[in-house]
C-alpha positions as CSV (number, residue, x, y, z in Angstrom):
1,M,0.0,0.0,0.0
2,K,1.4,3.4,-1.0
3,S,2.1,6.0,1.7
4,Q,0.4,9.4,1.7
5,W,3.5,10.9,0.3
6,E,3.8,8.3,-2.5
7,S,0.2,9.0,-3.4
8,F,0.8,12.7,-3.5
9,L,3.7,12.1,-6.0
10,Q,1.1,10.7,-8.5
11,N,0.3,14.4,-9.2
12,L,3.8,15.4,-10.3
13,G,4.1,17.1,-13.7
14,V,3.2,20.3,-15.5
15,W,-0.5,20.8,-15.6
16,E,-2.0,23.3,-18.0
17,G,-5.6,24.4,-17.7
18,S,-7.9,27.1,-16.2
19,F,-9.6,28.2,-13.0
20,T,-13.3,28.8,-13.8
21,T,-15.4,30.5,-11.1
22,F,-19.2,30.0,-10.8
23,S,-21.9,31.4,-8.6
24,P,-23.8,29.0,-6.2
25,Q,-26.5,28.9,-9.0
26,G,-23.9,27.7,-11.5
27,T,-23.7,31.0,-13.3
28,F,-20.3,31.6,-15.0
29,V,-18.3,34.4,-13.4
30,K,-14.8,34.3,-14.9
31,D,-12.1,32.0,-16.4
32,I,-8.4,32.4,-15.7
33,P,-5.8,30.3,-17.7
34,S,-3.3,28.5,-15.4
35,R,-0.1,26.5,-15.4
36,L,0.7,24.4,-12.3
37,T,4.1,22.7,-11.9
38,L,4.7,20.0,-9.3
39,E,8.3,19.0,-9.3
40,K,10.3,16.6,-7.1
41,L,13.4,17.8,-5.3
42,E,16.0,16.1,-3.1
43,D,15.3,12.6,-4.3
44,N,11.6,12.8,-3.8
45,Q,11.9,14.1,-0.3
46,K,10.6,17.6,-1.3
47,V,8.0,18.8,-3.8
48,R,7.9,22.4,-5.2
49,L,4.5,23.7,-6.4
50,T,4.6,26.7,-8.8
51,L,1.2,28.1,-9.8
52,C,1.0,30.7,-12.6
53,R,-2.3,32.3,-13.4
54,S,-2.9,35.1,-15.9
55,G,-3.0,38.5,-14.3
56,L,-2.0,37.2,-10.8
57,S,1.2,36.9,-9.0
58,D,2.9,33.5,-9.1
59,M,2.5,31.2,-6.1
60,V,5.5,29.0,-5.0
61,L,5.2,26.5,-2.2
62,E,7.5,23.7,-1.1
63,F,6.4,20.6,0.8
64,T,8.4,18.0,2.8
65,S,5.3,16.7,4.6
66,L,1.5,16.8,4.3
67,G,-0.9,18.7,6.5
68,A,-3.7,17.2,8.7
69,S,-6.4,18.7,6.5
70,L,-5.4,16.6,3.5
71,L,-5.7,13.0,2.4
72,F,-4.7,11.2,-0.8
73,F,-5.8,8.0,-2.4
74,E,-3.3,5.7,-4.1
75,N,-4.2,6.9,-7.6
76,G,-3.4,10.5,-6.6
77,A,-7.0,11.7,-6.0
78,F,-7.2,13.9,-2.9
79,S,-9.1,16.4,-0.8
80,Q,-8.0,19.1,1.5
81,G,-10.1,21.7,3.4
82,S,-11.7,22.6,6.7
83,I,-11.1,20.1,9.5
84,Q,-13.9,21.6,11.7
85,L,-17.1,23.4,10.9
86,A,-17.2,26.3,13.4
87,P,-19.6,29.2,14.0
88,F,-18.9,32.5,12.2
89,S,-16.0,31.2,10.2
90,E,-15.5,30.4,6.6
91,F,-15.7,26.7,5.6
92,G,-14.8,24.9,2.4
93,A,-12.8,22.2,0.7
94,E,-10.8,21.4,-2.5
95,F,-11.1,18.1,-4.4
96,G,-8.9,16.6,-7.0
97,L,-9.5,13.6,-9.3
98,I,-6.9,12.3,-11.7
99,Y,-7.2,10.1,-14.8
100,E,-4.4,9.4,-17.3
101,N,-3.2,12.8,-18.5
102,R,-6.0,14.8,-17.0
103,R,-7.0,16.2,-13.6
104,L,-10.2,17.8,-12.4
105,R,-10.3,19.9,-9.3
106,L,-13.1,21.8,-7.5
107,V,-13.1,24.3,-4.7
108,Q,-16.3,24.9,-2.7
109,L,-16.5,27.9,-0.3
110,F,-19.0,28.9,2.3
111,D,-19.2,32.3,4.0
112,Q,-19.3,33.1,7.7
113,N,-23.0,32.5,7.7
114,G,-22.6,29.0,6.3
115,Q,-24.0,29.8,2.9
116,L,-22.4,28.5,-0.3
117,Y,-21.0,31.5,-2.1
118,Q,-18.4,30.4,-4.7
119,L,-17.3,27.4,-6.7
120,T,-14.1,27.1,-8.7
121,L,-13.7,24.3,-11.3
122,I,-10.1,23.6,-12.3
123,R,-9.7,21.6,-15.5
124,E,-6.1,20.5,-16.3
125,H,-4.1,18.3,-18.6
126,L,-0.4,17.4,-18.7
127,A,1.6,19.8,-20.8
128,D,2.3,18.5,-24.4
129,T,-0.6,16.0,-24.2
130,P,-4.1,16.3,-25.9
131,K,-6.6,18.6,-24.2
132,A,-9.7,16.4,-24.5
133,E,-12.6,17.7,-22.4
134,R,-16.0,16.2,-21.9
135,P,-19.1,18.3,-22.7
136,D,-21.2,20.0,-20.0
137,L,-22.8,17.4,-17.8
138,K,-26.5,16.8,-18.4
139,V,-29.0,14.9,-16.3
140,E,-29.5,12.5,-19.1
141,D,-25.9,11.5,-18.9
142,L,-26.4,10.2,-15.3
143,L,-29.7,8.3,-15.8
144,G,-29.4,4.5,-15.4
145,K,-27.7,2.0,-13.1
146,W,-24.2,2.4,-11.9
147,Q,-22.1,-0.4,-10.3
148,G,-19.0,0.7,-8.4
149,E,-16.4,0.2,-5.8
150,A,-15.9,2.6,-2.9
151,V,-12.7,3.1,-0.8
152,T,-13.0,5.1,2.4
153,I,-9.9,6.4,4.1
154,Y,-9.7,7.9,7.6
155,R,-8.0,10.8,9.3
156,D,-7.0,8.5,12.2
157,W,-5.1,6.2,9.8
158,R,-7.2,3.1,10.5
159,S,-7.4,0.6,7.7
160,P,-9.4,1.7,4.6
161,D,-12.9,0.3,4.0
162,V,-13.6,-1.2,0.6
163,Y,-17.1,-2.0,-0.5
164,S,-19.4,-2.2,-3.5
165,T,-22.0,0.4,-4.4
166,T,-25.0,0.6,-6.7
167,L,-26.5,3.9,-7.8
168,Q,-29.8,4.0,-9.7
169,L,-31.0,7.3,-11.2
170,Q,-34.4,7.6,-13.0
171,L,-37.1,10.1,-13.7
172,D,-40.7,9.7,-12.6
173,K,-43.7,10.6,-14.7
174,S,-43.6,14.2,-13.3
175,G,-40.0,14.6,-14.3
176,R,-38.7,14.4,-10.7
177,L,-35.4,12.6,-10.2
178,I,-35.4,9.5,-8.1
179,Q,-32.1,8.4,-6.7
180,S,-31.4,5.0,-5.0
181,L,-28.0,4.5,-3.5
182,S,-26.9,1.1,-2.0
183,F,-23.6,0.5,-0.2
184,G,-23.0,-2.6,1.9
185,E,-26.4,-3.5,3.5
186,N,-27.7,0.1,3.4
187,T,-30.0,1.7,0.8
188,I,-30.9,5.4,0.7
189,T,-33.7,6.7,-1.6
190,S,-34.2,10.4,-2.3
191,T,-35.9,12.6,-4.8
192,A,-35.1,15.9,-6.4
193,T,-36.4,18.6,-8.7
194,I,-34.4,19.5,-11.8
195,K,-34.1,23.1,-13.0
196,G,-31.6,23.6,-15.8
197,S,-28.2,22.7,-14.6
198,I,-29.3,22.3,-10.9
199,I,-30.6,19.1,-9.2
200,H,-32.2,20.1,-5.9
201,F,-32.8,17.5,-3.3
202,D,-35.5,19.4,-1.3
203,E,-37.5,16.7,0.6
204,N,-36.1,17.7,4.0
205,P,-36.2,21.5,4.5
206,Q,-33.4,21.2,7.1
207,K,-31.1,19.2,4.8
208,Q,-31.4,20.7,1.3
209,V,-28.6,19.6,-1.0
210,Q,-27.9,20.7,-4.5
211,V,-26.0,19.2,-7.4
212,L,-24.6,21.6,-10.0
213,L,-23.9,20.2,-13.4
214,L,-20.7,21.8,-14.8
215,P,-18.4,21.7,-17.8
216,D,-16.1,18.7,-18.6
217,G,-18.6,16.2,-17.1
218,A,-18.2,17.6,-13.6
219,S,-20.8,17.8,-10.9
220,A,-20.5,19.7,-7.5
221,T,-22.7,18.4,-4.6
222,S,-23.1,20.4,-1.4
223,P,-25.7,21.7,1.1
224,L,-27.0,25.2,0.2
225,Q,-26.1,26.1,3.7
226,V,-23.9,24.2,6.2
227,Q,-25.4,24.0,9.7
228,L,-24.0,23.2,13.1
229,R,-24.9,19.9,14.8
230,Q,-25.9,18.2,11.5
231,P,-23.7,15.8,9.5
232,L,-22.9,16.9,6.0
233,F,-20.9,15.9,2.9
234,L,-19.3,17.7,0.0
235,E,-18.7,15.9,-3.3
236,L,-17.0,16.3,-6.7
237,G,-18.2,14.0,-9.5
238,W,-16.5,13.4,-12.9
239,L,-18.0,11.7,-15.9
240,I,-14.8,10.6,-17.5
241,R,-16.4,8.6,-20.3
242,P,-20.1,8.0,-21.0
243,N,-20.0,4.8,-18.9
244,L,-17.3,5.6,-16.4
245,R,-17.6,8.0,-13.5
246,Q,-15.6,8.9,-10.3
247,R,-16.9,10.6,-7.2
248,I,-14.9,11.9,-4.2
249,I,-16.8,12.7,-1.0
250,R,-15.6,14.5,2.1
251,N,-17.8,13.5,5.2
252,Y,-18.3,15.5,8.4
253,N,-20.1,14.2,11.5
254,D,-22.8,15.9,13.6
255,K,-20.1,17.6,15.6
256,G,-18.8,19.3,12.5
257,E,-15.6,17.2,12.5
258,W,-14.1,16.0,9.2
259,V,-14.0,12.2,9.6
260,N,-13.2,10.5,6.3
261,L,-12.8,10.7,2.5
262,T,-14.4,8.3,0.0
263,L,-13.5,7.6,-3.6
264,V,-16.1,5.9,-5.7
265,T,-15.3,4.5,-9.2
266,E,-18.5,3.3,-11.0
267,E,-19.5,2.0,-14.4
268,K,-22.9,2.3,-16.0
269,T,-24.4,-1.2,-16.5
270,Q,-27.9,-0.1,-17.6
271,G,-28.9,2.9,-19.6
């Protein structure tokens, strides 16, 4: 099993792309071209990060270890962000998925009142390789049955959990989305309204969750507002191919503590 540092090194390279900012309603705000270099130094004992973005000062950071707010999977996928949800403080997380020569990253930010106020989608490919992006994600792309495998890793370094998943998405006669998610012996069924590029799970007024459908097959899932004393999760999804999808989920308990990170890799078995 790879160490966290070895998993981090799966991201080495020169990544060209852009930072695209959206409003909480999925409205395009701005797009900034970017070039991010992750290079190894001192025989892999140090990594230098150099981020260049048009119109902004360059950012240079060096790492010899990884922080407590960050976890990596063996393929290089990762998430970093708030360890604790606290009153009157900003809250948020970054997610990163990696597949062959491409990376997809997402930053979700909540203001001091707990309201979602900004999303930044970062689409990247290795320099000197093809830039092949997926179209904007549509609800129709997600309908069907998805069989997958989930890996959950923990902040306290306990052994990962590995289990199978089944996700079924369909529309009822009124056009409402019905989602059935099975993992282990548990099944959760929920319904949502669809309005343009927003899927809104609105059954429980206290736990309203939205899914924004974004460019490059991406989806961003989060509460509209994070609340104290309620468990919550944030998620980045990526439709890599029409029948292959990855999701990375950051879970918080009812004390507002970040507890684990889950990576789901799933294939569509029924359209």
